N, C-alpha and C positions, 0 to 999 in steps of 0.2 A: 419641258413642262408644258401642259396645256392650260387654257384659260380656266376650266373647271378645277384643275389641280391647284392653280394659284388661289382661287377663291376658297377652296377647302383648306389650304395651308394657312391663309389669312384668318379664316374662322377659328382654326385650332390655336393660332398664335395670339390673336387679338380678341376673340370671343365677343364680349358685350360692348366692346369699344365701338363708338359711332363710325359708320361707314358712309351711308347715303343720307344726305339731308335735303329733303324737298319741302316746299311750303306746306306746313301742317303735318308732316310725317318724317320720322327719322328711323333708320334701320341700322342695326349693328351688323358687324361682319357675320356673326353666327346666324342672325335672322335672315340675311341675304342668302346664305348657304342653304338654310333649311327651306325657305320659301321657294327658291329656285329648284330644289330637289322635288318639291311637291308639283311644281309646274312641269318639270321634266317627266315625272310619272304620268301626268295628265296627257302630255303630248304623245308619249309612247302608247298610252291607252287609246289614243285616237288614230293610231296607225303610223305615226312618224317613225321613220327608219333612218339608219345612218346614211348620210349623203343627200337626204331630202332637203329641199330648200323651203324654209318657212319665213315669210315676210313679217315685218313688224311695222305697223302704221299707227303710231301713238304720239301724243304730245309729250312734253317733258314731265313724265310722271314716274313713280317708282316702278310701275309695271314695265317700263321700257328696258332698263338694265336687267330686271328679273327675267323678262322674256328672253333677252339675249343670252344670258347665262344658262337658262333652262334649255333653250334650243341646242346649245353646244353640249350640255350634259346628256341630251337625248341622241347625240352623235350626228345631229343635222347641221345645216348651214343657214346662218341668218342673212336675210335680205332686208336691210334697212330701207324704209320708204319715207320720203319727205311728205309731211302732212299737207304741204301746200300744193302737191301734185293735183292736177285735174285729170279728166278721163284719159286724154291722150298720153300723158306722162305715165300714169299708173298702168294703163294697159300695156304700154311698151315694156316696162320693167317686169311686170308679172309674166308676160309672154316670153321675154328674153331669158329670164331666170328660171322659168318653169316651176315657180313656187307652188307648193301643194295647198297652201292656205295663207291667210293673212290674219295675224293677231292684231285686233284693233278695238276701237270703242264704238258705241252707238252713233257717235257723231260722224264717223267716216265709213261705217258699214254700208250705207246705201250706195256710196260711190264705188266701193269694192265690188258690190253685187252688180252694179250697173255695167261694169267692164268684164263681168263673168268670173270674178275671183271668189274663192271660198272663204267665208267669214268665220273666224273663231273669236268671239268676244273675250276680252281679257278677263272679265269677272268669272267667266265659266271655267277658266283654267286655274283659278286661285282659291279653290274651295278648302275645306278643312283637311287636316293632315290625314294621310292614308294609314291603315293599320301598320304598314311597314314603316317604321320611323327611322330606318337606317338611311345612309347616303345613297344617292342614285346618280350614276354616271355611266354611259356607254363608253367602253375603252376607246381612246383616240390617241393619235400620234401627233407630236409637235408640228409635223409638216402637213397635217391634214388641213383642208380649207375650213375656216371658221366663218368667214363672211364673203358674200358677194356684195362688195361695197361699191355702189355706183358713183362714179366721179361726177362732180358738179360742173360739168363742162359749160363754158360760157357761150360757145358758138355752135355746138352740135349735140347730137343725142348722146346721153351718158353711156359709158362702158363700165362693165362690172369688173372691178379689180378682185382677183381671187386672193384673199388675205388669210394666211394660215394662223394657227395658234401661236406658232413661233414668232410670227410677225408682231402680234400684239404683245407678247411677253417681252420681246426685244425692245420695243418702243417704251414699254412701261419701265423696264429696268434702266435703260440708257438715260431717260429723262429724270428718273429718280436720282441717279448718280450725278447727272449734270447740275441739277438744282440743289443738290445736297439736302435732301429731305430731312426735316427735324420732327421730333415727337410733337411739338406744339404747332405744327403747320396746319393750315386749313385752306384747301383748294376751293376756288369758286369758278364756275363756268356758266355761260349764258347761251351757248350755241345749242342748236337742236340736237337731240341724241341720235337722230338719224345720220348726222355727220360724224366723222371719226373722232373729233376732238373730245367730246365727253366720254367716248369709249376708252381711248388710250389714257386720258387723265384719271378715269375711274380705276383702271388697272394700276396706274402709277401709285394711286393712293392705297390700293390693296398691298402693293409691295412694301410701302412704308407704314401701314397701319394708321393712316390719318383720314379724316372725313373729307368728302367732297360735297360742296353746296351746289345744287343744280337749280338754276333759276328757270322760271317758265319760258322766258324769252329774253332777248337782249333789249334793254331800254337805256338809251343814252342818258336820259334824265335821272334814272333810278339806280344805275349800276353802282356808283360809288357809295350811295346810301346803303345798298345791300352789302357792299364790302365792309362798311363800318358795322352794320347790324350783326353780321355773322363772324366778325373778327378774322376775316380772310387774310392770308399771308401770301398766297400764290394765285395767279390767274394766267389765262392765255386768251389773247384777243387777236383779231386779224381782219383783213379786208377793209371795209369802210368804218369799222368800229372805232379805231383810235381817233380818227378825225372827227367823227360824230361826237365822241366824248369830249374832245378838246373844244368843240364849238359850243358846248353848253356854257351858260354864264358861270363865271368863277363863283365859288362858294367859300365862305370863311372856313368851312369844315373840310375843304379839299385834302388837306394834309393830315387830318385827324383820322388815321387808319393804321392798321397793323401790317399793311402790304410790304413785303420785303423783296418781291421780285415779280415783275410783269414780263411774261414771255409774249412775244409778238412777231408775227410774220409780216414784214413789209413796213418797218418803222420809217416814217418820212424823215430823212436826215436833218432837214432844216428845222424840224419841230422836236427832234429827239430830246435835246436838253430841256426844252420847254415842258415836255411831258414829265420828265423826272423832277423838275423844280416845282411844277404845279401840284403833283400828288406825292412827292417826297419818297419815291421808290425808284430803284434802277429798272430800266426797260432793256431787255436783251433780245436780240434776234434769234428766231428759230426758223430754219428753212427746211422744207420737205414737201411731200405730196402724198396723196392717197396711195399712189403706186409704190412709193419708196420709203414712207415713214420719215423718221428723223435723218436728215442728211448733214446739216450744218447747224451749229449753235455757238453763240458767243458766251463765254463764261460769265457768271455773275460778277466776278471782280474785274472784268475786262473794260475798265473805264476808258481806255484809249480808243474804244470803238464808238463811243457816243458821238453822234452827229456825222459819222463817216459813211454810213451805209454798209459797213462790213457785215457779212453774214456769219462769220465765225469759222470754225474748223469742224471736220467730220468727227463723229464719235468713234470709239473702237469698233472695228469690224466693217467700217464703211469707207469707200474711196470716192472722192469727188474731184473732178478736174474740168477745166475749160478747154474745149478743143481749139487748137490754134487756127484751124482752117475756117471754121464758121463762128467761133466765139460761143458755141452752145455749151451749157453745163450738162455733164453726163455723170452718172453715178453707178456704182455696183457694190455688192456686199450685202450685209444684213443690217437692219430689216429690209425686206423686199417682197413685193407680191410674187405669186407664182406666174402670173400672166393675166391676160384679159379673157373672160369667159366668152366663148363664141367669136373670138377675134384671133387674127394671126399673132404669132410670137412677136412681141414688141422689142425684144432685146437684140442688140447687135454686138456680137462677140462678148456677150455677158454684160454689156453696158446698157443702162436705160437712158435714153435721150429725153431730157426734161422739156425741151422746147423753150427753155429760158436762156437768154443771153447773159453772159457774165464776163468779168475780167478779174485778174489777180493783182492786188496791190503789192507794194514793196515789203510789207510785213507778212505776206503770204495769205492774207484774207481774200476770200472770194466775194465779189460784189455782184448784185443783180443789175442788169442793163437792158431790161425790157424782154419782150416775147418775140420769138421767131415769127409767130403767126398773128399776134395781136399788133398788127402793123397796118399802116395806110401807105400804099404805093402811089405817090403823087408824081406823075411824070417819071423822072429818073431818080426821085428822092424817096427814101424810106422814112416814114414817120412812126416813132414809137407812141402808141396810144397812151401807155402809162406815163410817159414824160409829159405829154400835153395835158392829160387829166390832172397830174400833180400841180401844174401851173394854174390851170383853170380853178382848181379847188381852193386856191389861195385868195380868190376874189371874195370880198365880204358878202356878196349877194348869193354865192354858190354854196349850197348844202351838200350836194352830191352830183357827180358828173360821169358820163361815159362817152368816149369817142369811138366812132365806127367809120369804116370806109363806105362811101356810096359811089355807084358807077358814074363815070363822066366820059363823054365821047372824046374830049380833047386830052384830058389828063389821065385817063384810065380810072383813077379813083380820086375822090376829094374827101377831106375829113369833115364829118358832121358831128356836132356835140349835142348830146341830150343832157339837159340841165334841170335839176330840181333846186328850186330857189329856197332860200331861208325865209322865214316869216317876215313880212314887212316889205318885201321886194316884189314888184309887179312884173309879169311876163310880157314885157313890151320890147319894141325895137330898140328903144333907148338903153334898156338893160342889156340886151344882146350885144349892142355896140360897145358898151362899157366893159363887158367881160372880154370881148375879143381885143379891145384896145389894151387891156391889162396883159393879155397873152402876147400881143405884138411887141410890147416893151421888153418881153422876157424871152421870146423864142424867135428863131429864124422865121422869116415871113411865110415860107412854104408850109410850116407846121401849124399855122393859125387856122382854126376852123373856118370853113367856107360857109357853113350853115349852122344855125343854132335852133333847136327845138326845145321848148320848155315842157316839162312833164310834172305831174303831181307827185310821182314817186316811181320807184324802180322795183321790178321783181328781182329778188336776190336769191342766190344759191344758198345752200345750208352753210357755206363757209363765208357768208356775208359779202360775197362779191356780186356785182351786177351781172345778171344773166343777159348778155348782149344779144343772144339769138332771138329774143322776144322784141327787140327794139325796131328792127326794120320790117316793113310790111311787104311781103313777096308780091310781085306783080303790080305794085303801085308806085307812084312818083314819090321818091324819097325826099324830094324838096317840098312837097306839100306840107302845110302846117309848120313850116320852118321859116326862120328869117334868113334871107340872103345877106350875109355880112361881108361878102368879098369886096375889096376895094383896091 
C-alpha cells in the first residue's frame, strides 16, 4: 500500500469522522482525501511529474499534511523544510534535494526567493474543486520514495533519508498495533510537521480512524492544558520536552486528563516513576530514528521497565542487536530507509549502524548507553556527553544544558557546558561553581565540565534536541565568555 492508498481507504471507511484537528479548523477523513486530490491536480497542472521533489515550508497548519499527501498523489517526492531554517540551511537543502519549488506562506516566501527557490504559495494551490470531482493519484509502488527527510543532525549538515511509502505505512501499522489503538483514542502532538513524528502519527491515526490534534508548537506550560482541553489519550514526546514539562510548577489538575499512554524517546530513568505519578499515565520507551523508523518499544503493560532505562523489544520484521566488539546498536529489517540521497550506501552487510551505544540486560532488554560520536576524549578517558548532561540537568538552577568538547593542548579535549538557567538564577561564577560542585559529587572528576558558559536559550532541531553545531564559534577562543571552573 502507498500513502495515498491509505488515505483513500481511510476516507472510504471513516468518511466524515474527524481526522485532523488544528486550532480553529477540523477536517474529516473524506475532506482530507478530497482537498489533497484538488491540490494534486493543481500541482500536476503546474508541471509536477513523478519523481520531482517539491519542498514544503509551512508552520503547523492543515496545509502541511494536505501538501504532503497531495505531492505524493502527484507521484512526486516531499522535501520537508524546517521553518526555522535561515538562508544557509535552506539553500543547502534546496540545492541538495533539487526541489522544483517550495510550497510556503507569505511569511517565508521572501527567504525562499532570496536563496533562489521557486515559490508556490499554499493558498494558490487550494482553490475551488475542479470540474473533475473524481479521485486523483498518479500510480506509485510501495517501494517508491515518498520523502527526502533531512535528518536533524546535531553536529553536521543534514542528510536526506530516502523514505518510501512502505516505510511510512510500516511505521503507522506497527505503532497502531503496539499501542492497541481504540475507537475513543485521541492523539496529540506538538512537534513541527517538518519532522517525521507528526507524519507517522497522522498515518497511525488514519490506520485506526481516530483524530490527531496538532498543536502550533510545543509549550511546556500549556501542553497538559491542551491535553485536557482536547481529551487526548495518546502522545509522543522526546528530547528536552519531558524534563521541561517536569520542571513546570505542579498543578492540582496535573492528573485531570484522559491520557492512557505517553510514548517517549529517552525517558530519564530516575524520573520515570515521577512522570507517571505526576500525570497519572504510563510512559513507555520508543526507540528509533529517521533512518530506521520504529526499532524498539516497551509494551504498554511492561511495568517492569519503569525506571530501568529499558528500550523494549523490536517489532515484527525488525532485528536489533548490540555489537560485542564496539557496543554499538545496529538494526536491519522493515521499516528502513532506502539510503541517503547523494551519499554513499550506509548499510554494512544489510545492517544500519545507529551510532548509539547499548547493552542488553538479563531480561533481554536493550539499554541506551550514550553515543559513539557524542563524546569528549579527555586524555585517555571517554566522556559521554549524555551522561554528564543528565547529571547537570538535575541541578535546580539548570533549565537546559549541552556538553561539547573544546580543544586543549594538554588533554586533547576538555568538556564545556552550555547552560540555560531557570528564572530567578543569575549567570554568575557562583552559579557555575554550584553546578559543577553538584556534578563533582555525582561523577568521576574527569567528567566534570572544565568550562561553563551561560546562554539565554538554545537552537533546537525539529526533534527538540539541542543543535550543538551552532554552539562553538569556529576560529575563536572557545574559553571566551565562559567561566573556568577547573580546580
